[in-house]
N, C-alpha and C positions, 0 to 999 in steps of 0.2 A: 749218880745222880746227875740234876736234870739244868741248867743253865738257863735262865737270861740274860741277856744285853745286848747294844746295840751299837750297831758298830758303822761311820761314819765316813766314806771314804774316799768324801772333796775331793769329789768330781765331778762334770759332769757328765746325763744317762747320758747315750749313748747307745746306737742299736749294735745287738749283741752281748751285755752285759754281763743281763744275766744267764748264760750261752760257758762265760769268762767264766763266771766266779762258778756254776756251778760243775764243771771242769777244775777246779782249783781243788777244787774237792769239802765248799761249801754249799751241797746238799739240805741243807738241817737248818737254812738263810731267807727268810723270806723278805722278801728287792723290790724297793720300793724309793721314790722318788719326792723328793720334796723341796719347791720350786727350785726347780731345775740342779737336782741335788740330791744322788746313789746315799742308801742306808739302804744300810740293813739288819736285823732284826735276826737273834740269834733264835733256838733253844736246843744248848749243843748241851752232851751228856761226854765227860769229865770227875773225875774222884775231888774235885778243885775246883771257886769261879775263875781265880787269877790260872790253873790252866785247860779250864776253858774257852777263854780271853783267848792267852798264849797262844793253842792250837787253832786257834781259829785269825789269827793274824799271820801267824805261820806257814798258812795254805794262800791266806787273799796274798802276799809278796808273793809270789807266782808269776798276778796277773798283770804284778808291776803296771799297778795308775793309781795316780793319784797318793795323797796321805792320809792315811794311817791314821782314826783319832775314835780314843777307847773308853761310852760310858755303862 
């Protein structure tokens, strides 16, 4: 099943952030900036929504930027 959710990286946008996110294993996320902050809209496949969110957050921890919150 595919689950949609948004992650707020709580960091400012900077050059190359898209590559970092992609390389972390988040090719299923749309990266966008609103008011200078970075958000990711995911369409992630998993058995449950919690598993989808957990796997995305785990992948994002590899890049070590910002504080990650989920919605």
